[in-house]
C-alpha positions in Angstrom: 61.2 43.1 137.7 64.2 42.5 139.2 67.1 44.3 136.7 70.7 42.8 137.6 72.9 43.9 134.5 74.1 47.5 134.9 73.5 48.8 131.2 69.6 47.9 132.3 70.1 50.0 135.4 71.5 53.2 134.0 68.9 53.0 131.1 71.3 53.1 128.4 69.2 51.4 125.5 70.7 51.9 122.1 68.0 50.5 120.4 63.8 50.0 120.4 61.1 48.8 118.8 58.1 49.9 120.4 54.4 48.1 120.9 53.3 48.4 117.3 56.2 48.0 115.6 56.5 44.7 113.2 59.9 44.0 111.8 60.8 40.4 109.8 64.7 39.9 109.3 68.0 40.2 110.8 68.7 41.9 113.5 72.1 42.8 114.7 72.9 45.2 117.8 75.8 46.4 120.2 74.1 47.8 123.0 71.4 47.2 124.9 68.4 46.7 122.7 64.2 46.4 124.0 61.6 44.6 122.1 58.1 45.7 122.4 56.4 44.4 118.9 56.9 41.7 117.0 60.0 40.1 115.2 60.3 37.6 113.1 63.8 36.1 112.2 67.3 36.6 114.1 68.4 38.3 116.5 72.3 38.4 117.2 74.4 40.2 119.6 77.3 40.0 122.4 75.0 42.5 124.4 71.5 42.6 126.4 68.3 42.0 124.4 65.4 42.9 126.6 62.0 41.8 125.7 58.8 43.7 126.4 55.7 42.2 128.1 53.8 43.3 124.6 56.1 41.3 122.7 55.5 38.6 120.3 58.9 37.4 119.0 59.6 34.2 116.4 63.4 33.9 116.0 66.9 32.4 116.4 68.9 34.4 119.4 72.2 34.5 120.1 72.9 36.9 122.7 75.0 37.3 126.0 72.0 38.3 128.3 68.1 38.3 127.8 65.2 39.0 129.6 62.1 38.4 129.0 58.7 39.5 129.8 57.0 38.8 126.3 56.1 35.5 124.5 59.3 34.0 122.5 58.9 31.0 120.1 62.0 29.6 118.4 65.7 29.2 120.2 67.5 31.0 122.3 71.5 30.7 123.0 72.6 33.2 125.8 76.3 33.5 126.6 75.6 34.7 130.2 72.2 34.3 131.6 68.3 33.9 130.4 65.8 35.6 132.9 62.2 34.6 132.3 60.3 37.1 134.4 56.8 36.2 136.1 54.7 37.5 132.5 57.8 36.0 130.1 55.7 33.0 127.8 58.9 31.0 126.4 58.3 28.1 123.8 61.7 27.2 122.7 65.0 25.4 123.4 67.3 27.5 125.4 71.0 26.9 126.0 72.8 29.3 128.9 75.1 28.7 131.5 72.6 30.4 133.9 68.8 30.4 134.0 66.2 32.5 136.5 62.7 31.6 136.2 60.6 33.8 138.4 57.1 32.4 139.9 54.4 33.0 137.2 56.5 32.4 134.1 55.7 29.8 131.5 58.6 28.1 129.9 58.1 24.6 127.3 61.1 23.6 125.6 64.8 22.2 125.9 67.2 23.8 128.4 70.7 22.8 128.3 73.2 24.1 130.7 75.9 21.6 130.8 79.5 22.4 129.1 79.3 20.0 126.5 75.7 21.4 125.0 76.7 25.4 125.7 80.4 24.8 123.5 78.1 22.8 120.7 75.8 25.9 120.7 77.8 28.6 120.8 81.6 27.6 119.9 82.8 28.5 123.3 83.9 27.3 126.5 81.2 26.7 129.3 82.8 29.6 132.1 79.6 28.6 134.7 81.2 26.9 137.6 81.7 23.4 137.4 79.6 21.0 139.0 80.1 17.1 139.3 77.8 14.5 136.6 74.6 13.2 137.9 74.9 9.6 137.4 73.0 8.4 134.6 69.7 6.7 135.2 69.7 2.7 134.5 68.0 1.6 131.3 65.0 -0.4 131.7 62.0 0.0 134.3 61.7 2.9 136.5 62.5 1.8 140.2 59.5 0.4 142.3 58.1 2.9 145.0 59.9 1.4 148.2 57.5 -0.9 150.7 55.8 1.2 153.4 56.7 -0.3 156.7 
């Protein structure tokens, strides 16, 4: 796993739910948190959440950065970045300005990365670089494939 966040590189984890732990409720934290157990509920922080390979999470998640190696079902909003690593299994809608999905990872859901969607989900302006909008699809039938010459 490639770890890019400074707090992860220095090993500064302030909280940990180990494999075999089963937690239901609301979790708020200030620094980096790692979950390897089972969690049901709501998670919120302005910091980093690490979801280990043995984690099984059903939650509404609102954090700055999230690194996923386990299973997540629910909704994720990340102010800065979502990383789904090769062992990650994500079954939810996500909103973030920066998404990294490694080869072998699984993602099933909707992904919102546009400025409007990010602002609606977080109440904050998008800090990602501005990208010109793509042209809108024309309503009606899909375009016919070009004839081969």
